[in-house]
C-alpha positions, 0 to 999 in steps of 0.5 A, spaced: 499 500 499 502 506 499 505 510 504 504 517 507 510 522 505 512 528 509 513 533 504 516 541 504 514 543 497 513 550 494 508 550 488 511 553 482 505 551 477 499 548 476 492 547 472 486 547 476 481 542 474 475 541 478 472 543 484 467 541 488 464 542 496 469 536 498 476 539 495 479 541 489 483 537 483 489 540 480 493 537 474 500 537 472 502 540 479 510 542 478 513 543 486 520 544 488 522 541 495 527 543 500 533 540 496 531 544 490 528 538 486 523 539 481 517 533 482 511 533 478 504 530 480 500 528 475 493 529 478 493 532 486 487 532 490 486 537 495 481 537 500 477 543 501 479 544 509 486 543 507 486 548 501 482 553 506 487 553 511 492 555 506 495 549 504 495 550 496 499 557 495 504 558 490 510 561 491 511 559 499 514 553 502 508 548 505 509 542 508 504 537 506 502 529 508 501 526 502 498 519 500 499 516 493 492 512 492 494 510 485 499 511 479 499 518 478 493 521 483 496 523 490 491 526 495 494 531 500 491 528 507 494 534 512 498 540 512 502 543 517 501 550 518 507 555 519 505 555 526 506 547 527 499 546 528 497 540 523 491 542 519 486 535 517 479 533 516 478 526 516 471 527 514 472 530 507 478 524 506 472 519 508 467 523 502 473 522 497 474 515 499 466 514 498 467 517 492 472 512 489 467 506 492 462 509 487 467 509 482 469 502 483 461 500 483 460 503 476 466 499 474 464 493 476 457 494 474 458 496 467 464 492 466 461 485 462 455 490 458 461 494 456 465 488 454 460 485 450 458 491 447 466 493 445 466 485 443 461 485 438 464 492 435 471 489 434 469 481 433 470 479 440 477 482 441 473 487 446 472 482 450 479 483 453 477 489 457 472 486 462 478 483 467 481 491 466 474 494 468 473 488 473 481 489 476 479 497 476 473 496 480 476 492 485 481 497 486 476 503 487 472 498 491 477 496 496 484 498 495 483 506 495 478 506 501 482 502 505 488 507 504 484 513 506 481 509 512 481 513 519 485 507 522 490 507 516 491 514 516 492 514 524 497 509 524 501 512 518 501 519 522 504 515 528 509 512 524 512 519 522 511 521 529 505 525 529 500 524 534 492 525 532 486 523 535 480 520 532 474 524 531 
């Protein structure tokens, strides 16, 4: 499973993708870490509470606690403010996990009909997409919500030496 990482970064550039009440999604985020190395995030999900507290401000050093939920997609789980307090909201993380669960349910339900339709159009070759849809559904149904569960995040924070009390 993906590990929780503590990073001190300065945001250099990003492309705002989509935002709603639970958070914002940014594509092609370019950051510079404390050693001056440039790092790119293909897709970065920023919960609304963490963003409101100042975690996503360009040109200013920020300390993020970040978790990669799948290749190319990362979530800022918590943010350490300049005064040293940790800003996080497990309820918003739970909503992000629930949206992944619903996406996984859609993948699993639509795997066979989509495979059959594509299979008919491609003389049977499209049936090979069914395992891909089932695997994607499995990942979104079970793996991602487990990575973002409150219990798992508290364990990850304790490994980094940060004490968090559950809500």
